[in-house]
N, C-alpha and C positions, 0 to 999 in steps of 0.2 A: 615309423613314419619316414621312411626312405624318401629322399628327394626334397629334403627341406629347404627353404630358402634363407633361413636366418643363419648367422655365424657364431652366435653366442653360445658358448658351452658346447662345442661339438654339435651345435643345431638342436641339442635336446632331443636327441633321436628316440628316448624311451620316456618322453613326457608322461606322466602319471602312469607310467608301465605300459604304455600303448606303443605298440611296434606294428603299424600298417604300413606294407608295401604299396605305395601309389603306382609303382611302375607295372605291377602286376596287372595284365589286362583282365583276368577273373575278377579282382578285386574292384577294379574301375566298373566293370558291366554289373557288378552287383550292387555298387553304389548308385549307378543310374537307376537301377530297378527301384531301389529303396527311395529314391527321390520321386520317381513316378508314383510308387505308392503312397508316399505322404503327400502329395498333392491331391491325388486322386481320392484319399481317405479324409483329409482335413480339408482341403481346398485352400491351402495358404496363398497369399499374395508374394510373398518374398522370404528372404532367409537372412538369419544372423549366422554368420560363420565363424567360429571360435578357434584362436590359436592357429590362426593360418600361417604364421611364420614358421610353423613346425611342420608343413605339408607342402607338398610340392605344387607351386602355382601352375603348372601345366595340366594337373588333374582338375583343378578348379575351372580352368578355361574350358577344358572338353565337358566337364560335367554340367556348367552354365549353360552352354552352347547347346547341349543335347537338350536340356528340359525347355530352355527358351524357343528351340526349333520345333521340338515335338507339340507343345501346348500353344505356341504363338503368344507366349505372354511375356512381360518384362521381367518378372520375378524380381522386384527390387531387392538388392542383395548389399548388406554392409558385412565387412569382415574385422576382424579383432587382429591388429598387427600391432602389439602393444610394446612401442620403444618410446618412452616420453621425451628424450633428448636426441633423436635421431631421425629428423625429417629424411635425410637422403635414403635410408634403408626402406622407408615407406614409399617414396617417390620411385626406387627401384623396382617394388613390388607392383607398383602401378603400372609401371612400363612392362614388366614381366605379364601382367594379366590384361595389358592393351586396354585398362579403365573400364574393364567389366564391371567392376563393383565399387562401391564405396567403401571409406575405412574410417574408423572411428579416430577422431584427430588426438591422439595421445600427447603430441608436443604442445598443444594449446591446453591440455588439462595440466601438463607440467608446468607451462607458465603460469596458470591460476594458481598452482600449488607454490610456486615461488613467490609470487606476488603477495600472497596470503600471510607466508612467513616472514618476508622483508618489510613489509607494511610500507611506510612512506619512502623508504630507500629504492623501492621498486619504481622504475621509469614506466607509468602506464601507456606511454606512448610506442613502446616497444612491444606492447601484450600479445600482438599477433605476428611478432618475428619468429621467423623458421617454424611456422606451423601449416598443417595442411590446408586449412582454410584460406589461408594468405596465397598458397601455390597453386590449388586446386579447389577453389571452392564449390563447384559442382560434384565433387567427390566427398566432400568433409562432412562426415557426421559429428557435430560439435557435442561436448559433454562437460558437466563439472565434477562428475564422479560417478561410480558404480561400484558393484559387488566386490571387486578386488582391490580397490583404492580405498575403501573405508577401513578404519581402524582394526588390526590384529590379523589384516587378511594378506594374501601372498604378495601383492603389488601395493600394500599401503602406501598412500600419497594422498592424504585427507586434506582437502582445501578448508582452512580454518573458517569456522561459522560466521565471522564478521565480513569475511570476502565473498561467500557464497552468493547473497543476493547480486553483488557487483558483476560475478561472473555468469550468472544467469541473463543478465541485462546484456551483456556483451555477446551471449548466443542468440538470445531471443528475438531482438530488436534490429540487427542488422541484415542487410540483405543476402549475404552469403552465408553458406553452410547449411545444414539439415539438423536442428537442435533436437537433442535426446535428452528428456528430463528422468531423473533418478526417483523412483518409488519413495526411497527413503526421505528425499527433501521434501517430497509433497506430503507425506504422512508421517514421517519420524519411524523410528525402530528402536528396539531394545534387544540385546542379545549377549551371549556369552561365547568367550573363546580362550584358546591358550596363546599366550603371547610368546616373545622370544626368551623371556626369563623363565619360561616352562609352567608358569602359575596360570590359572584361569582368572579372566577379567570380565568384569560386566561393563558392557558399552551402552550409552543412550546417546542416541542422534536425535536432536529435535527438529522437527519440520521446520522450513524455511517460511518465516511470517509473511503472509500475503502473497505466496506463489501463484495462487489463484489470480491474484490481481495481475500479476506479470502475463499469466496466459490470456487474460481478458484484453490486454494490451496487444499482445502478440497478435491475438485472432480479429480484432477489430480495428486497430490503430495503426499498426505498423506497416505501412505500404507506400509504394511509389519511391520517388527519388531520394537518395540518402545524402546529406550533406555532413561531412566530417569536420571536427574541429579538435584533433589531436596536438594540441599545441602548448600543452603543459605538462610536466613530468607526474604531477598529482592530481591533475584535474582535467579530465577528457571528456568530451561529448559528442554527439550527432543527432541528426533529426531525420525524420522521414516526414515528407510533405504530403502524404497523403493522396487518395484518388477520388474519383468521382463514384466508383462503383462501390465504395465502402464509406457509408454516409458518416460524417464527423471523424473520419480517419485524418491521420496525421499526429506526429509526437514528437517530443525533444526529450532525450536521455542525457542526464549529466552524472559523472561518476567522480568521486573524491577517495582517496588513498590516504588523505592527510587532514588537513584542516578544511573548514567549511570554505565554499568557493561560488563563484560565479562565472559566467560563460554567455557572451552574446552569440546567438546563433539565429539562422533564419529557418522557419517553418515554411516559407513561401507566402507570396503576396495575397494569395486568395484566403489567407486566415487574418489579414489586417483586420483591428478591431475585435478581435474574438479574445475571449478570457480563457486563459489555461491555469489549470490547477495540478498540483502533485498528486497522482492517484494513489501513491504509496502514503500520503500523509506526513512524509517526513519533513516537508517544508509546508507551512500553514499559509504562505502568501497565494494572492492571485496576481497573474500576469497577465497585461494586455498587449496583445501583440501590435507591432508599430505598423506605421503604412506600408514599409518595405518588406513586411514579413517577418522582421527581426524582433528580438527580445532579450532582455538578460536574465538568464534561468540561474536558479540558486540551488546549492546541494549543500547538505550538512557534511560534517567531518566524519570520514571512513563510512561513507553513505553512497546511495544512488537515489535519484528522484526520476520519475516517469512524468512527464508534463504532457496533459491532453486536454482537449475541448472540456470546459466546464459544463455540467449537467448533459454529459454525452449518453 
């Protein structure tokens, strides 16, 4: 993998015993032909590029330009440059590839992991600090976990179960980022693998309760202007005012990593007099939006509430 862009452990030149010289013109031409064959055979719309920090970014510049130019297609592309607490390396890669591809927001996933471990000691107002979605929202693919971060895997950094719904709210209902849903969080999983102790362990990961509701709110309610209320270390919120194109759209999201809380937020004057309910059922109250478009929304302790129009 000559020509790597990372600096860890001598660039991991023999990652998984693979040593491919991306400076060799014959190698590059063969991989271009493979890209053509793959598109013409399968008809893909884009690519997910694995372990890109172990490969020469100049190769991907040339490879993507070739395919996009030949077929006159965007080929939406996301790369895995996994450095959870090193935003600068990710930004350097974006510069080296001149924004040709999106990247997974590993620093944000790292923040989710820390927040889930630190409980109420974590300041939720800082959850987006030093993340890709904060720096380059148009290139950030946001996620809560993946096959590498789950227990017993190579990059184990599993977000605790109580915080995962909060994390999904943070990637699904905001205007920035391109959210990615982990299959296991939607369906659950059970598997066996060997731990660092050399022993085999059986892991069960439960599906996130009502994640389908999250996806409904994302698709139908989370549109238009975003108003932020990041003004308390343990209770944050934001609203989306909705638009005319999506009937009944508009929502309020409130998150707590400590005790139950409330937050007065505006969903826009066009919602005045309407009744909002928590689509997750974590709070049973009905809230009537005031004449100015504001209301005081509630959240239970260590929880999230998704407030939207009743009977929508």
